[in-house]
C-alpha positions in Angstrom: -3.5 -15.4 -1.6 -0.1 -16.3 -1.7 1.7 -14.8 1.3 4.8 -12.7 0.9 5.7 -12.8 4.1 6.5 -16.1 4.6 9.1 -17.9 2.0 8.5 -21.3 3.2 4.8 -21.5 5.8 2.4 -19.7 5.7 2.1 -16.1 7.7 -0.1 -17.2 10.5 2.5 -19.2 12.2 4.8 -15.7 12.2 1.5 -13.6 14.5 4.5 -12.7 17.1 7.0 -11.3 14.7 3.9 -8.9 13.3 3.2 -7.5 17.2 7.1 -7.4 18.0 7.2 -4.9 14.9 4.0 -2.8 15.6 5.8 -2.6 19.2 8.9 -1.8 17.4 7.2 1.3 15.6 5.6 2.2 17.8 8.6 3.3 19.9 9.8 5.2 16.7 6.5 7.5 16.7 4.1 8.6 18.6 1.1 6.3 19.9 -1.9 6.9 17.5 -4.5 8.0 20.1 -8.0 6.7 20.8 -10.3 5.0 18.3 -7.1 4.3 15.7 -5.2 3.0 18.5 -8.7 1.1 19.7 -8.4 -0.6 15.9 -5.0 -1.1 16.2 -5.2 -3.4 18.9 -8.3 -4.9 17.4 -6.0 -6.1 14.7 -2.9 -7.0 16.7 -5.6 -9.9 18.7 -6.7 -10.5 15.0 -3.3 -11.0 13.8 -2.3 -12.8 16.8 -5.1 -15.3 16.4 -3.8 -17.1 13.7 -1.0 -18.3 15.8 -4.5 -20.8 16.9 -4.6 -22.1 13.3 -1.3 -24.5 13.5 -3.3 -28.2 13.6 -1.8 -31.1 15.4 -1.6 -33.3 18.0 -0.6 -32.0 21.4 2.1 -29.0 21.9 4.5 -28.3 19.0 7.0 -26.1 17.7 6.6 -24.8 14.2 9.4 -22.1 12.4 8.6 -20.1 9.9 11.1 -17.5 7.8 9.8 -14.0 8.4 11.6 -11.0 6.9 13.7 -9.2 9.4 12.8 -5.5 10.2 14.6 -2.6 10.9 13.5 -3.0 14.5 15.4 -6.2 15.2 18.8 -4.4 14.8 20.0 -3.2 18.2 22.2 -0.2 18.7 25.5 -2.1 18.6 24.2 -3.4 15.3 23.6 0.1 13.9 25.9 2.6 15.3 28.8 3.9 13.7 27.3 2.0 10.6 26.7 2.8 7.0 23.0 2.4 6.3 21.4 2.8 2.9 17.9 3.1 2.7 15.7 3.2 -0.2 12.5 5.1 0.4 9.8 6.5 -1.7 10.0 10.1 -2.0 8.3 10.4 -5.0 6.3 13.3 -3.6 4.1 15.2 -6.1 4.8 18.9 -6.7 3.4 21.8 -8.4 4.6 23.9 -11.2 6.9 25.7 -8.6 8.6 23.0 -7.9 6.9 22.8 -4.0 6.2 19.7 -2.9 1.8 19.5 -2.7 1.5 16.3 -0.4 4.2 15.2 1.8 2.8 11.7 3.0 5.8 9.8 1.7 8.0 11.5 3.3 6.2 11.5 6.5 6.0 7.8 6.2 9.7 7.3 5.9 10.4 9.1 8.9 10.1 6.6 11.7 12.8 4.4 9.6 15.1 7.0 9.6 14.6 8.0 13.3 15.0 4.8 14.5 18.1 4.7 12.6 19.5 8.3 13.7 18.5 7.6 17.2 20.7 4.8 16.9 24.0 6.5 15.8 23.5 5.2 11.9 24.9 7.0 9.0 22.4 6.9 6.5 22.6 7.2 3.1 18.8 7.7 1.5 17.8 6.9 -1.9 14.4 7.1 -4.2 13.3 8.3 -7.2 11.1 11.6 -8.2 9.3 11.2 -11.4 10.0 9.2 -14.3 13.4 10.9 -15.8 13.9 9.7 -19.3 17.4 11.2 -20.7 19.4 11.7 -18.0 19.6 14.4 -14.8 16.9 16.7 -15.2 16.3 20.0 -12.3 12.6 19.1 -12.2 13.3 15.6 -11.0 16.2 16.8 -8.8 15.3 15.6 -5.1 16.2 19.3 -3.7 12.6 19.8 -3.1 12.8 17.2 -0.6 15.8 18.3 2.0 13.7 21.2 4.0 10.5 19.4 4.3 12.9 16.2 5.4 15.0 18.5 8.0 12.1 19.5 9.4 10.4 16.6 10.3 13.4 15.0 11.7 14.6 18.3 13.8 18.2 18.1 12.2 19.5 19.7 9.2 19.7 17.1 6.2 22.3 17.1 3.6 22.1 16.1 -0.3 24.6 14.6 -2.4 24.5 15.7 -6.3 24.7 11.8 -7.2 23.7 9.0 -6.0 26.9 6.5 -6.7 30.6 7.2 -6.5 32.7 10.3 -5.3 30.0 12.9 -4.8 28.4 10.3 -2.1 31.9 9.3 -0.5 33.3 12.9 -0.1 30.1 13.8 2.2 30.3 9.9 3.8 33.7 10.6 5.2 32.5 14.0 7.0 29.0 12.6 8.0 28.8 11.9 12.0 26.9 9.2 13.8 22.9 9.9 13.6 23.3 11.9 10.5 21.4 11.9 6.8 22.6 12.2 3.1 19.9 12.3 1.1 21.4 10.8 -2.5 20.0 12.3 -6.0 17.7 10.6 -8.1 18.5 7.1 -8.7 16.4 7.2 -12.1 19.1 9.8 -13.5 20.8 6.0 -14.2 18.6 4.2 -16.8 20.9 1.0 -15.4 18.5 1.6 -12.2 14.9 0.3 -13.7 17.4 -2.2 -15.7 18.6 -4.0 -12.5 21.8 -3.1 -13.8 24.4 -5.5 -11.7 27.0 -3.0 -11.9 25.4 0.0 -10.6 23.4 -2.0 -8.1 27.0 -2.6 -7.0 27.9 1.0 -6.8 25.2 1.8 -4.8 25.8 -0.5 -1.8 29.7 0.1 -2.3 29.9 2.5 0.7 27.0 0.2 2.7 26.9 -2.0 5.3 23.3 -2.0 5.9 20.2 -2.2 3.1 17.2 -1.2 4.3 14.0 -1.0 1.8 11.2 1.1 3.1 9.5 1.9 -0.1 6.6 -0.3 -0.3 5.3 1.8 -3.4 8.2 0.3 -5.4 8.6 -3.5 -4.2 6.5 -4.3 -7.0 9.7 -3.6 -9.6 13.2 -5.5 -9.6 15.3 -2.4 -9.9 18.8 -1.7 -8.8 17.9 0.1 -5.4 14.8 -2.3 -4.5 16.7 -5.8 -5.3 19.7 -5.6 -6.9 21.9 -3.7 -4.3 20.7 -6.9 -1.6 23.1 -8.6 -3.2 26.2 -6.6 -2.2 25.8 -5.9 1.4 25.8 -8.5 4.0 22.8 -6.9 5.8 19.1 -6.5 4.1 15.5 -5.5 6.2 12.3 -3.5 5.9 11.5 -0.8 7.4 8.8 0.3 9.6 6.6 1.6 6.7 7.4 -1.3 4.6 6.7 -4.0 7.7 3.6 -2.1 8.5 2.0 -2.6 4.9 2.8 -6.1 5.1 1.2 -6.7 8.4 -1.9 -5.0 7.0 -1.9 -5.6 3.5 -1.2 -9.5 3.6 -2.1 -10.1 7.7 -5.8 -8.7 7.8 -6.2 -10.2 4.2 -4.6 -13.4 4.8 -6.8 -13.8 8.0 -9.1 -11.1 8.6 -11.3 -10.5 11.7 -15.1 -11.4 9.6 -17.6 -10.6 8.5 -14.3 -9.2 6.1 -15.7 -6.9 3.5 -14.1 -5.7 0.2 -14.9 -2.5 -1.7 -13.2 -2.7 -5.3 -14.0 0.3 -7.7 -12.3 1.9 -10.6 -12.9 2.4 -14.2 -11.9 -1.1 -15.5 -12.6 -4.9 -14.5 -9.1 -5.2 -16.7 -7.0 -3.7 -14.1 -8.6 -5.3 -11.2 -9.4 -9.0 -12.3 -6.5 -10.4 -9.7 -7.5 -8.9 -6.8 -11.3 -10.0 -7.2 -10.6 -13.1 -7.8 -8.1 -13.3 -4.6 -10.7 -11.9 -2.5 -12.9 -14.5 -3.6 -10.8 -16.9 -1.6 -11.4 -14.7 1.6 -14.1 -12.4 1.2 -17.6 -12.7 3.0 -19.0 -9.5 0.7 -17.5 -7.8 -2.7 -19.3 -4.6 -3.1 -18.0 -3.2 -7.1 -18.6 0.3 -8.1 -16.5 2.4 -10.2 -17.1 2.2 -14.2 -16.6 -1.4 -14.0 -20.0 -1.9 -13.0 -21.2 -1.5 -16.2 -19.1 -4.5 -17.9 -21.0 -6.2 -15.0 -24.6 -5.0 -15.9 -24.2 -5.3 -19.7 -23.0 -9.1 -18.9 -26.0 -9.8 -17.3 -28.2 -8.4 -20.6 -28.9 -4.9 -19.6 -28.5 -1.6 -21.3 -25.7 0.5 -20.1 -26.6 3.6 -22.5 -22.8 5.1 -23.7 -21.4 4.2 -19.9 -17.4 2.9 -20.0 -18.1 -0.9 -21.2 -14.9 -3.4 -21.9 -16.4 -5.4 -24.4 -14.0 -8.4 -24.1 -14.4 -8.8 -20.6 -18.1 -9.3 -20.4 -17.6 -13.5 -20.3 -14.8 -13.0 -17.8 -17.8 -10.7 -15.5 -20.0 -13.6 -15.7 -17.7 -15.8 -14.9 -16.5 -13.9 -11.5 -19.8 -13.6 -10.4 -20.0 -17.6 -10.8 -17.3 -18.1 -8.4 -18.4 -15.6 -6.5 -21.6 -18.1 -6.1 -19.7 -21.0 -5.8 -17.7 -19.8 -2.6 -20.4 -18.0 -1.0 -19.5 -15.0 -1.7 -21.9 -11.8 -2.1 -20.8 -9.9 -4.6 -23.1 -6.1 -4.3 -23.8 -3.9 -7.5 -25.0 -0.6 -7.2 -29.0 -0.4 -7.7 -29.0 3.5 -9.2 -26.9 5.5 -10.7 -25.9 9.3 -11.8 -25.8 9.4 -15.0 -24.5 12.0 -17.3 -25.2 13.5 -20.8 -21.3 14.3 -21.5 -18.1 13.6 -19.6 -17.4 17.0 -18.3 -18.0 18.4 -14.3 -20.5 20.9 -16.2 -23.0 18.0 -17.4 -26.5 17.6 -17.3 -27.4 14.8 -14.6 -29.9 12.8 -13.4 -30.4 9.9 -11.4 -31.7 6.9 -12.5 -32.0 2.8 -12.1 -28.9 0.9 -13.6 -32.1 -0.9 -15.2 -32.9 2.2 -16.8 -30.1 3.9 -18.7 -31.2 6.2 -21.2 -29.3 6.2 -24.3 -26.9 8.4 -25.4 -25.9 8.9 -21.3 -23.5 7.5 -19.2 -22.8 6.6 -15.7 -20.1 8.7 -13.5 -21.0 8.3 -9.9 -23.7 5.7 -7.9 -26.9 6.8 -6.8 -28.7 7.9 -3.1 -30.1 3.9 -3.2 -26.8 2.6 -3.7 -25.2 4.3 -1.4 -27.8 3.3 1.7 -27.4 -0.7 0.3 -23.6 -0.3 0.7 -24.1 1.6 4.2 -26.4 -1.7 4.8 -23.7 -4.0 3.6 -20.9 -2.7 5.5 -23.1 -2.5 8.8 -21.4 -5.0 11.0 -18.5 -5.4 9.2 -15.0 -6.3 11.1 -12.2 -6.1 8.5 -12.9 -3.7 5.3 -10.4 -3.1 2.3 -11.3 -0.6 -0.1 -9.4 0.0 -3.5 -10.9 2.4 -5.7 -13.5 4.8 -6.0 -17.2 4.8 -6.8 -17.2 6.9 -9.5 -15.3 10.4 -10.7 -15.2 11.9 -7.8 -12.5 14.4 -9.3 -15.9 16.0 -10.5 -18.0 17.3 -7.9 -20.8 16.4 -9.0 -19.7 12.6 -9.1 -18.4 12.5 -5.8 -21.1 12.0 -3.4 -21.0 8.1 -4.0 -16.9 7.9 -3.3 -17.1 10.3 -0.3 -20.5 8.6 1.2 -18.2 5.3 1.7 -15.0 7.6 3.0 -17.4 9.0 6.0 -19.1 5.8 6.2 -15.7 3.7 7.0 -14.6 6.6 9.4 -17.2 6.0 11.4 -16.9 2.2 12.0 -15.4 2.2 15.4 -14.8 -1.6 15.9 -13.5 -2.0 12.1 -10.3 -2.5 10.5 -10.3 0.2 7.4 -7.9 -0.4 5.6 -7.2 1.6 2.0 -5.8 0.2 -0.6 -3.5 2.8 -2.2 -4.2 4.7 -5.6 -7.3 6.8 -6.0 -8.8 5.6 -2.9 -6.3 7.4 -0.8 -6.8 10.4 -2.7 -10.6 10.3 -2.0 -10.1 9.7 2.1 -7.5 12.5 2.1 -9.7 14.4 0.0 -12.7 13.7 2.2 -10.6 14.8 5.2 -11.1 11.6 7.4 -7.6 9.8 6.3 -6.5 10.0 10.1 -9.5 8.0 11.1 -8.3 4.8 8.6 -6.7 2.1 10.6 -4.1 1.9 7.7 -3.6 4.0 4.1 -1.1 1.9 1.4 1.5 4.1 0.1 1.7 2.1 -3.1 -0.2 1.9 -5.9 0.6 -1.1 -8.3 2.4 -2.6 -4.8 -1.1 -2.9 -2.9 -2.6 -4.3 -6.2 -0.4 -7.1 -6.7 0.2 -7.7 -3.0 -3.4 -8.1 -3.0 -3.5 -10.4 -5.5 -1.2 -12.7 -4.0 2.1 -11.8 -6.0 5.8 -12.1 -4.8 7.4 -8.6 -4.8 11.1 -8.7 -5.8 11.8 -6.0 -3.2 10.5 -8.3 -0.2 11.3 -11.2 -1.5 15.0 -9.9 -1.9 15.5 -9.4 2.0 17.2 -11.2 4.5 14.8 -14.0 6.5 14.2 -14.0 10.0 13.5 -17.8 11.3 10.9 -17.4 14.5 9.9 -20.3 16.7 6.4 -20.4 17.0 4.9 -22.8 20.1 1.6 -23.7 19.2 -0.4 -24.8 22.3 -2.0 -28.3 22.9 -4.7 -28.3 20.6 
């Protein structure tokens, strides 16, 4: 998987950077307790071991280009400076515009606290929803202000725009260590077009740029990529750096055995992830609707289950590639089928080679749950992306929640939840706090796992680090 942390040399030689930044994040947030702390320490050792992969005769020094972090900036760098922070505050709202899940706001707090504590004047930008025709009241960032103020322990003001006089007039009265929330950047179509003039207006008041919005890092927008061209210093925030440390770091050189769990409805949406993981995993567990494409590719009858007919050959190819690489692909052996796609459907448990005509598979069965638990035994690194079934319906949630609970009990294992529905599943199962890392990005997580370059990361400043690799 191509590294997006290293610019010219692969990430293994940058291990001390990852360790240093985890220490910086620890100063910005309360230290995790007990088992989770042990997991993170274990991960730190695994990442540090990457330095040992540098080969050659005798001692040498290797230079690598790693992205700068906000933790690399001192009080002297930050005090009195205007820092433009791009966060991902795109939180879900209910019908009354109340926040129903504040995870993304909480994820931004460590970076904001670090900047506030070091005397910066913070201009905080984000998008919310998908406005299509300019400003819309339902997409204003007003609901974020009370919760953000509560989490930061200080009042947060809000500007009615993200550029121009609405920002500069409030900036003129800002004190060191204060935060001004800007209005939704996507109220301007120029944002998603990465318009240079709009990016220049966003950057105009700022001395420093911090990108802490991993969830949008796969998009080259004005506030995620364009703005970096108009400030002298552009760095990653703590949330962004943590995502890179885990998703790229753990997968690039995992502590083994390394098991990936890939679910979801369609093979087409996970092709890149599966192909990439074939280069690093020991085992890949497949679940969700995509398994029926694999079954049909093997010549099995799947009833009315979801099948991507144009991906049958691809499924065959993936199994052939896995065998050639010595990677075990584990497919469920029984499934829960339904007579219709509905929460009140009639159901039955059948072996995968006995799916009745007219019935569709919507979850994995009890024998499959036992098989997957056995597959996970002894794993030291697990990454999970995609549910085992239609977990939104209680009747078809057992497989997904069984995996969530199994991972929660794996004390001596790095457990990484790679965004999307898997995050919703561990939250709903009540075990989110027991995971080593939960990604805040959906599409960004997938693209990073596929080895793609994320524009919002590539645009950040590089930090040359000298690593002494001892005698070989």
